[in-house]
C-alpha positions in Angstrom: 0.3 -0.3 0.1 1.3 3.4 -1.0 1.3 6.4 1.9 -1.3 7.7 -0.6 -3.6 4.8 0.2 -3.0 4.9 3.5 -3.5 8.2 4.8 -6.6 7.8 2.6 -7.5 4.8 5.0 -6.5 6.4 8.1 -8.5 9.8 7.4 -12.0 7.5 6.7 -11.2 6.2 10.2 -10.4 9.8 12.1 -13.8 10.9 10.4 -15.1 7.8 11.8 -13.9 9.0 15.3 -14.4 12.2 14.7 -10.8 13.0 16.0 -10.7 16.5 14.5 -7.0 17.8 14.6 -5.9 14.0 12.4 -8.9 14.7 9.7 -7.3 18.3 9.5 -4.3 17.2 9.2 -4.6 14.4 6.7 -7.2 16.5 4.4 -4.1 19.2 3.9 -1.7 16.6 3.4 -4.3 15.5 0.7 -4.5 18.6 -0.8 -0.3 19.2 -1.0 -0.1 15.9 -3.1 -2.8 17.2 -4.8 -1.2 20.5 -6.0 2.2 18.4 -6.5 0.1 16.5 -8.9 -1.9 18.8 -10.8 1.9 21.2 -11.3 3.3 18.1 -12.3 0.7 17.0 -14.6 -0.1 20.5 -16.4 3.9 20.6 -16.9 3.3 17.6 -18.9 0.1 18.8 -20.3 -2.1 16.3 -18.5 -5.0 16.6 -16.2 -4.2 16.0 -12.2 -5.6 13.4 -9.8 -5.7 13.2 -6.0 -2.4 12.7 -5.9 -2.3 9.5 -6.5 0.0 9.7 -10.2 3.3 11.3 -7.8 5.8 8.8 -6.4 6.9 7.7 -3.5 9.1 9.8 -3.1 7.6 12.7 -4.3 4.8 11.8 -1.6 7.5 11.7 0.4 9.2 15.0 -0.2 5.7 16.7 0.4 5.5 15.0 3.3 8.7 16.1 5.0 8.3 20.6 3.1 5.2 19.9 5.7 7.3 19.1 8.7 9.6 21.8 8.1 7.0 24.1 7.4 5.3 23.1 10.3 8.2 23.3 12.5 9.8 27.3 11.0 5.8 27.8 12.7 6.4 26.6 15.7 9.9 28.5 16.7 7.8 31.6 15.7 4.6 30.9 18.2 7.0 30.2 20.4 9.1 33.3 19.7 5.4 35.3 19.5 4.5 33.3 23.7 1.8 31.4 21.8 2.7 28.2 23.3 -1.1 26.9 22.0 -0.2 27.6 18.5 3.0 25.9 19.3 1.0 23.0 20.3 -1.1 22.5 17.6 1.5 22.3 15.2 3.4 20.3 17.1 1.3 17.5 16.6 0.3 17.9 13.5 4.1 17.1 13.1 3.7 14.0 14.6 0.6 12.9 12.4 2.8 13.5 9.7 6.0 11.5 10.6 3.3 8.5 11.0 3.7 8.5 7.1 7.4 9.5 6.5 10.3 6.4 6.2 12.7 6.0 9.0 15.7 8.6 9.2 18.6 6.8 9.3 21.5 7.6 12.0 23.9 10.0 12.0 26.6 7.5 12.3 24.7 6.1 9.0 24.3 9.1 7.4 28.3 9.5 8.2 29.6 6.7 6.6 27.9 7.9 3.6 29.5 11.5 3.4 32.7 9.9 4.0 32.5 7.3 0.9 31.2 10.2 -1.0 34.3 12.4 -0.4 35.9 9.4 -0.4 34.9 8.7 -3.9 34.7 12.6 -5.4 38.4 13.0 -4.2 36.3 16.5 -2.1 39.3 18.1 -0.3 37.6 21.5 1.6 34.4 22.7 2.3 34.9 24.1 -1.9 33.2 21.0 -3.1 30.1 21.0 -0.2 27.5 20.5 -3.9 29.1 18.0 -5.6 29.5 16.3 -2.2 26.0 17.1 -1.1 24.2 16.0 -4.7 25.8 12.6 -4.6 25.0 12.0 -0.4 21.5 12.9 -1.4 20.7 10.3 -4.0 22.5 7.7 -1.9 20.1 9.0 0.5 16.8 9.3 -0.8 14.1 10.2 1.5 16.0 8.6 4.6 17.3 11.8 5.7 16.9 14.9 6.4 18.3 17.7 4.5 19.1 19.5 7.4 20.9 17.1 9.1 22.8 16.2 6.2 23.9 19.4 5.1 25.4 19.6 8.5 27.1 16.7 8.5 28.6 17.1 5.1 29.8 20.9 6.3 31.0 18.9 9.2 33.1 16.6 7.1 34.4 18.6 4.9 35.6 21.2 7.6 38.0 17.8 8.5 38.9 16.8 5.3 40.2 20.7 4.7 42.4 20.1 7.9 43.8 16.7 7.1 
């Protein structure tokens, strides 16, 4: 079962149990998927469905984007001393994360980063773009881009010190 199908089933269950917080979060995810589907189809000149034509990587990218938006909102609400809204966003994050694959550990990310640095013969932070591109292709959907960025920068700084 793909992610969109799972969201559809969970939405039905949330509606039956009248869980408004989950209903609104899942509807929003479906809308984001539908919008991405429309963009994809219009770029190819076709009509769009409800996100069913998106592959799993595209859906995961949408989910990660939604989590990132909410994390930014949580920070803004905390700065504005609106803990009630921050809590609402945090609950939405937890709902969305149920549909994301389990992220790999920092240790496993570092192993991939070291492999890529060796294979590309990267020497310094100047090689960041090249290394980052290869690492992200290897870790598609398995790691947060921000975390990978941080670990690649650290590894390249160490590489330069050698």
